[in-house]
Each structure stands twice: as structure tokens, then as C-alpha cells.
C-alpha positions in Angstrom: 53.8 37.0 37.4 53.5 38.1 33.7 50.3 38.5 31.9 49.4 35.7 29.5 49.6 36.7 26.0 46.3 36.9 24.2 47.4 34.3 21.6 48.1 31.8 24.5 44.7 32.4 25.9 43.1 31.9 22.5 45.2 28.7 22.0 44.2 27.5 25.5 40.6 28.2 24.9 40.6 26.2 21.6 42.3 23.3 23.1 39.8 23.2 25.9 36.6 23.1 23.8 35.1 19.6 23.8 34.5 17.8 20.4 31.1 18.2 19.0 28.9 15.1 19.7 28.6 12.6 16.8 25.7 12.8 14.4 23.1 10.1 15.2 23.4 7.0 13.0 21.1 4.2 12.4 22.0 0.6 11.7 21.6 -0.7 8.0 18.2 -0.7 6.6 17.0 1.8 9.3 16.8 5.6 9.0 16.4 8.3 11.6 12.6 9.3 11.5 10.8 11.3 14.3 13.7 11.1 16.7 14.3 7.4 16.4 15.8 4.8 14.1 12.9 3.1 12.2 13.2 0.0 9.9 12.6 0.7 6.4 11.0 -1.5 3.9 14.3 -2.8 2.9 14.6 -4.1 6.6 11.3 -6.0 6.0 12.8 -7.4 2.9 11.6 -8.6 -0.6 11.1 -5.2 -1.9 10.6 -5.0 -5.7 9.9 -1.4 -6.1 10.4 1.5 -3.8 9.5 5.0 -4.8 9.6 7.8 -2.2 9.2 11.5 -2.9 12.0 12.7 -0.8 14.6 10.6 -2.8 15.6 10.1 -6.5 13.2 12.6 -8.1 14.5 14.1 -11.3 13.0 17.2 -12.6 13.0 19.9 -15.3 14.0 23.5 -14.3 10.5 24.1 -14.0 10.0 21.3 -11.4 8.2 18.9 -13.6 9.2 15.1 -12.9 11.0 13.4 -15.6 12.2 10.4 -13.5 11.2 8.9 -10.2 14.2 6.7 -9.1 13.5 3.2 -7.7 15.3 2.9 -4.2 15.0 -0.9 -4.1 18.3 -1.5 -6.2 16.2 -3.1 -9.1 16.4 0.0 -11.3 12.6 -0.2 -11.9 12.6 3.7 -12.3 9.3 5.4 -13.1 9.6 7.8 -16.2 7.5 10.4 -17.6 5.8 9.5 -20.8 4.8 12.8 -22.5 7.8 15.2 -22.3 7.1 18.2 -20.1 3.8 16.9 -18.7 5.1 15.0 -15.6 3.8 15.6 -12.0 5.3 18.6 -10.0 7.8 17.9 -7.4 6.8 19.3 -4.1 9.3 20.2 -1.3 8.1 20.8 2.3 7.1 24.2 3.1 4.5 25.9 5.3 1.8 25.3 2.6 2.9 21.8 1.9 4.6 20.1 4.8 5.7 16.8 3.0 7.7 15.8 -0.3 5.2 14.8 -2.8 4.7 14.3 -6.6 1.6 16.4 -7.2 -0.7 15.0 -10.0 -3.5 17.2 -11.6 -5.8 16.4 -14.5 -5.3 18.6 -17.5 -7.6 18.6 -20.6 -10.3 16.2 -21.6 -9.7 12.3 -21.3 -9.2 10.5 -24.5 -7.3 7.6 -25.8 -4.7 10.3 -27.1 -4.2 12.1 -23.9 -4.5 9.2 -21.3 -0.8 9.3 -20.7 -0.4 13.0 -20.2 0.8 13.9 -16.9 1.4 10.5 -15.7 4.5 8.1 -15.1 5.3 4.9 -16.5 6.6 1.9 -14.4 7.2 -1.7 -14.7 4.8 -3.7 -12.5 5.9 -7.2 -13.6 6.4 -8.2 -10.0 2.7 -8.4 -9.6 2.7 -11.2 -12.2 5.9 -13.0 -11.0 4.7 -13.6 -7.5 1.8 -15.6 -6.3 1.0 -13.3 -3.5 2.1 -9.6 -3.5 1.7 -6.7 -1.1 1.5 -3.0 -2.5 1.4 -0.1 -0.3 0.7 3.6 -1.3 0.7 6.8 0.7 -1.2 9.5 -1.0 -3.0 12.7 -0.2 -6.3 13.2 -2.4 -7.1 16.6 -3.7 -10.2 18.4 -2.4 -10.8 19.5 -6.0 -12.2 16.3 -7.6 -13.4 16.5 -11.2 -14.5 12.8 -11.4 -17.6 11.5 -9.6 -16.6 7.9 -10.0 -13.1 6.9 -9.2 -9.5 8.2 -8.8 -6.7 5.8 -9.0 -3.0 6.1 -8.0 -1.5 3.1 -9.5 -2.6 0.8 -12.2 -1.7 -1.3 -15.4 -1.0 0.9 -18.4 -3.2 -0.9 -21.1 -7.1 -1.0 -21.7 -8.8 -3.3 -23.6 -12.1 -5.3 -24.0 -12.7 -8.6 -22.3 -12.2 -6.8 -18.7 -8.4 -6.6 -19.2 -8.2 -3.1 -17.5 -6.4 -5.1 -14.9 -4.6 -4.1 -11.7 -5.7 -0.8 -10.0 -5.3 0.8 -6.5 -7.2 4.1 -5.6 -10.4 5.5 -4.3 -13.8 6.1 -5.6 -16.9 8.0 -4.3 -19.1 5.2 -4.7 -18.9 1.5 -3.4 -19.6 0.2 -7.0 -18.0 1.6 -9.9 -18.5 0.2 -13.5 -15.1 0.7 -15.2 -15.4 -0.1 -18.8 -17.0 -2.7 -21.0 -19.4 -3.8 -18.1 -16.6 -4.9 -15.8 -17.3 -4.1 -12.2 -14.7 -3.5 -9.6 -15.1 -2.1 -6.0 -12.6 0.3 -4.5 -12.3 2.1 -1.1 -14.8 4.8 -0.4 -13.4 8.1 -0.7 -11.2 9.3 2.3 -11.2 12.7 3.9 -9.2 15.3 1.8 -6.3 17.0 3.1 -4.4 14.3 5.0 -2.2 11.5 3.6 -3.6 8.0 3.8 -2.1 4.6 3.5 -3.6 2.2 0.9 -2.5 -1.5 1.4 -3.4 -3.8 -1.4 -2.8 -7.5 -1.7 -2.6 -9.1 -5.1 -3.4 -12.8 -5.1 -3.2 -15.3 -8.0 -6.4 -17.1 -8.9 -8.4 -18.5 -11.6 -11.5 -16.5 -11.7 -12.4 -16.9 -15.4 -10.6 -17.7 -18.6 -6.8 -17.7 -18.5 -4.6 -16.9 -15.4 -6.0 -13.9 -13.6 -5.4 -12.0 -10.3 -7.6 -10.0 -8.0 -6.7 -7.0 -5.9 -7.8 -7.3 -2.3 -7.7 -3.9 -0.5 -7.1 -4.3 3.3 -8.0 -1.8 5.9 -6.2 1.6 5.4 -6.4 4.1 7.9 -9.7 6.0 8.1 -12.9 5.3 5.9 -14.6 2.3 4.8 -12.5 0.0 2.5 -14.0 -2.7 0.2 -12.4 -5.1 -2.2 -11.3 -4.7 -5.8 -11.5 -7.1 -8.5 -10.5 -6.9 -12.2 -8.5 -9.7 -14.1 -5.3 -9.2 -16.1 -3.2 -11.7 -17.9 0.3 -12.4 -16.4 2.2 -11.7 -19.4 5.2 -9.4 -18.7 6.4 -6.9 -18.6 3.3 -5.3 -17.1 3.3 -1.6 -18.3 2.2 0.2 -15.2 1.2 3.8 -14.7 1.3 6.2 -11.7 -1.2 8.8 -11.7 -4.1 6.7 -13.3 -5.6 3.4 -13.2 -5.6 2.3 -16.9 -6.6 3.1 -20.3 -10.0 2.9 -21.9 -13.1 5.0 -21.7 -13.0 5.8 -18.0 -11.3 8.8 -16.7 -9.1 7.3 -13.7 -6.6 10.2 -13.4 -5.5 10.9 -9.9 -5.8 14.3 -8.5 -3.5 15.0 -5.5 -0.2 14.0 -4.1 1.7 10.9 -3.9 4.2 10.4 -1.3 5.5 6.9 -1.4 4.9 3.6 -3.3 6.2 0.2 -2.1 5.8 -3.2 -4.0 6.9 -6.3 -2.1 7.5 -9.7 -3.7 5.4 -11.5 -1.3 2.2 -10.9 1.0 3.3 -9.3 4.2 1.8 -11.1 7.2 0.7 -9.8 10.4 -1.3 -6.8 11.6 -0.7 -3.1 10.5 -0.8 -2.1 14.3 1.7 -4.7 15.3 5.2 -3.6 14.6 6.7 -6.9 15.4 5.1 -8.2 12.4 6.0 -7.6 8.5 3.0 -5.7 7.7 3.1 -3.8 10.9 6.9 -3.0 10.4 6.0 -1.6 7.0 2.9 0.3 8.2 5.0 1.9 11.1 7.8 3.0 8.7 5.0 4.8 6.4 3.2 6.3 9.6 6.5 7.8 10.8 8.0 8.6 7.5 5.0 10.8 6.6 3.7 11.8 10.1 0.5 10.0 9.6 
């Protein structure tokens, strides 16, 4: 019996190799996270704005963010206001294990500089719905230059008559006087170094002259959490800001990393620890997505 030619052996070997296993796939509106298919906010439904640091981030060559693309399909993109001053896009490394938009205060706070380093975003969904849930994942810097408050998301305008409006963030004191004697409570500062989930519920109400709303901050991870109230008129569009709370005399600029922001068109019901409910499903996504 003659020897088998090398070419024939090679051909037989190639033919005998099994095909590679298919890549894991997930059903629509779910993603593979931490080894399992996890429902995204789109699975929950009613997403008006969805910003995530691992998608849709456009930067300059120097890594400064110029646009944070909305993943909800509504094209409510967040854009830099002052060219060349946007937050820095962070990609995972041994120093920074998570995607993020890193905000840092630069220069003195003033009406002329309040939009330096922040992004503008339309928050009209907060006025168009009677009851809205907003969820933020952020990591606060351990370098804090403001003793009062540091706000991740807020309305873009500041004026008299307590019109500083919607704001979500954290503070080092339970009570903080914002501007013009308008008082608001925010969550007490959380431990630095780890991302935290802040869940806010914006409800319609008549708490004074005109149509106003209040922000009720629900339990969010570790640390004590209070409620926040500051009225604003429901005249759209609402010129929002990412990286600070609002204009005016108070320096509310955020110092740290923002990982994800989700605004729903309705109030999510349920418990954050019950993944069979809307709130639990959305919370589960954020926890798994950012390894919280």
C-alpha cells in the first residue's frame, strides 16, 4: 500500500475540522453582559433618551467629546457647547476599567464660563410627561473643589424666582441653598471611587405659581438619599446640561465620570431589586452593564 501524499493528508485534516461554534446572540432589545443576555432599557420600553459611554461617542483627535449620540432612536444627541472643551472620553484600561465621559472643573465659575466643559441636551421629555423616571450611573471624583453640591444633569438656564429647575446629583450637606434663597435637598455624598446609580422621579405638581415639577430622588445604592425640589416652567424645549446643574451664581459643575443616562417617558414601577418589575429590570441592566 503506497504512502498517502502530504497534500492529501492536509486536505483530509482540513475537511475533518469541525466548524467553529457560533457566536452567542441575544434576542432583540437584549445584550450579552456578564455572560448572560440582559434586557436593556429598550426592553423596558418608553425610552426618551439613552446615552451610554460605550456607544455613540464622537471625539476630537485629542479625545475631547464633541457629541454623545442618543441610542434611543430619538436623535436627542448631547453636543459640546464650547468647542474644544468637552469632557474626555475614557476607554477601559487597568487604570480606568469602564468606559466613561470624564468631567473636570476648569477655571473660575461665572456666567461667562458656566458652559465650558459641559454638554447640551434636550430634556423636553421631562415636561411632556406627567411622571418621568431618570437614571444616571456616575463615579464621583475624589478631588472635590465644591463643598456644597456637584450635579450631573440639570436644566441649562438659571434665573430668579427659583427657576433653576431640574437637577440630579449629590451634595456634601443635606440642605443646600442654591441661588436666590431657593432651597433644595440632594443625596448626601456617596463614597468616591465606585460608580453609583442615582434614580430620580420627576412628578407633575402645583407647588406655587404656574405649572411646576419636583424631583424625588429614590434610594440609589449606598449612602443616605433625600429628596430634591426646585420648580421649573414646562415650556419646551428644555435646554439641559450634562456636567452641571444649572446657571446662576452657584458652581454646580460635576467632577468625575459619567457612564450612562436613561430618561423614560413614564415612571418605572416596582422595586430596584426585583428584576421582574420595570424599575428592577432597568436597575439590573445598569448594575450588570457597569459591574456595580
